[in-house]
N, C-alpha and C positions, 0 to 999 in steps of 0.2 A: 504494500500500500504506500502510495506517495505521501509526503509529509502533509499535504493539504487536509486530509480527513481529520488530522489531530485537531486543527483549529475548528472544524465543523462539529466536533462531537458534542459540545455543550448545547448547541442549537438542536441537534438530533435528540438529545435527552428531553429538551423542552417540548418538541413536537410529539414525542412518543409518550410523554408523561412519566418518564423514569428519572430517577435522581442518582443512579449509580452507573458509572462507566468503568470498565476494566480494560486497561491497555496491556497488551502482551504480544507474544509471538508464538506460533505453533510449537508445541513440545518444549517450551521454555519454562522458566520458573513461575510463569503466570498460570501454569496448569493447575496447581493445587488451589489457588484462590478461585479459578474458573469453576472447578468441580464443586467447591463449597457454595458458591453462589447458586449453582443448580440444585444442590442438596437442600438449601434453604428454601428455594422456590421463589427467589426475588426476581422481579423484572430488572433487567440491566442491559446496557449497551456493551457489546464486545468489540473492541477495536484491535484488530490484528495488524501490527506494524510490519512493514516490509524491511527485513534485514538488508536485502540487496540494495535498496535505495537509502540505507542508513536513516530510516524514518525516526529511529530512536535517538538520533543526534540532531534532528531538526529543531530550530529555535522554538516552535510552538510546543513541542514535547519537552524540551529542556526547561521550559518555564514551569512545567508540572513536576518534572523529576530531573534535577540538575546533574544527577549521576549518569544520565543517558542510558539507563538500563530498564529492563522490565522485571516485574510488573509495576504498574501504578494504578491505584484505585482512586476514583473521584466519587465521594459519597456526600452529596450535597455540597457544603462548604469545605468539607474535609478532603485534603489531598494527601494520600498515604503511599509510600513506597516501602519496599522490602516484603518479600512474599510471606515470611513468617508473621510479621507485624500485621499484614492484611488478614491473614487467617485468624489471628487472635482477635482482631477487631470484629470480623464477621461473626465469630463464635460468641463474643461478648455482647454484641449489639442485637443478636437474635437468639436469646437463650432458649426459646421454645423449641428450636431445632435440635437441642441436646448435643451439640458438637464439642462440648467441653464439660468436664466434671464441675461440680459445684465449687464456688470459691471457698477458700479456707479449709478444704479437705486434703487429706493425703493424696487422694486420687488426682486432685488438681495440681498438686506439687509435682507428681510424676508426669502429668500432661506437659507441664512446663519443661521438665527435665528432658523428655524425649524430643519435643519440638525444637528446643535449643540445640540438642545434640545433632539433630538432622540438619539444621541450617548452619550451625557453627562449626561442625566437625565433618559430617559426610559431604555436605554441599561444598564446603571449602576445598576438600580434596577433589571433588568433581571439577572445580574450576582449574585446579592444577593439572588434572588429567587432560581436560579439553583444550587448555591454553598453555602448554608447556613453554611456549616462546616468551611468555611473560616472566619466566623464572630462570631461563638459561639461554645462552647463545650457541648456535651451531646445532646441526642435526643430531650428532651423537649425544651431546649433553641433554638436548630436549627429549630424546628417546629415553634416556636414563631417568629423567624427571618424571616422564609419563609412566614408565614401568613401576617406579617407586610409588607413585600415586595410586596406580591400579592395585598394587599389593596392599596398600593401606586400606583402600576401599573394600577389598575382599575381607579384611579383618573386621571392618565396621559392619559389613552385612552379615558376617557370621555371628557377630554379637547380637545384631537385631534378630537374626533367625532364631537364636537361642531364647529370645523373649517370647516367641510365638508358640511355645509348646502348650497344647490344650486350650488355646484361646481362639475365638472366632475373629476378633479384631485386636489391634495392637495393645490397647489398654484393657482388654478383657472382653466382656460380652456386649459392650456398647461401642458403636462406630463413633469416631471422633475426628477432629481436624488433623490429628496425627496421621490417620490412615491415607488420605489422598496425598499428603506431603511425602510419606514414605513411598507410596506408589509412584509418584512423579520421579523421585530420585532413583528408585529401582528400575524404572523404564530407561533411564539414561545408561544403564549398564548392559542393555540388551545385546550390544555387539562386542562386549568385552570378553576376555578369555573364559572367565567364570561369571556369567550373568547371575543376577540375584535370583532369577526364576529357577536356577538349577539347585538352589539350596533346599533342603527337605521341608522346612516349614514355610519359607517365603514363597515357594512355588505355588502351593495350594492357596495361600493367603492372597497373593496377587490375583489369582483367578477369581477369588471371591470379591475383591474390590472391583475388578473389571465388570462383574455382573451387575453392579449397581447402575440403575438407569442414568443417574447424573454423570457417571464416568463415561458411559458410551455416548451420551449427548454431547459432552465436552469434546470427545474425539471427533464426532461428526462435525461439530461447529468449527473445529480447528482444521478440518480437512485431513485428518490423520487416519491411516489404515494399519493393518497388521505388518510386522509384529508389534503388538501393543505394549509388551513389556519383556 
């Protein structure tokens, strides 16, 4: 998508009577917030930015998110970036959807722990894996950086796999915002040497997440096909 639609999105919201716009790119960090919006059942505008035209670096978009990254959520007067922050906001502002445990509980503390682990540890290693040129110069050095990141990621996903023994969802019996976030990151491993789906508990778990109508609707809206994870 060319940069122009970024400037047009607020008017689009006004015409369609929606107050929420999610800016993202297909199969990017906007996927988890996208799935959550569909889980909640909110009306929203989805603006898929075109990486090829650097729409995420266009002036109109940079006024929303000076980092020039996705996702960005516009919720009325609130402009919010960082995928985990958006997921927390959606869960907190729509408690009836039950996407986070109750405040002040041990379950809520564990919810924070795992969401922060996913964004601060797993996702950070993903960025090293996919962008080794940011960390080293030369093909040989970059290949080494990438291999080391992949080895760390396998350790992370083995840890996550171990948390899924005898539970339907990551936090137990109730689906939460952690689940689409983990699914999004696991999807990014699908072409690695040991993808997340190959682990004994993560494989069936990812299949369960994929069965949720909101997940399949997000894939369709983003124009994504198999392999899904």
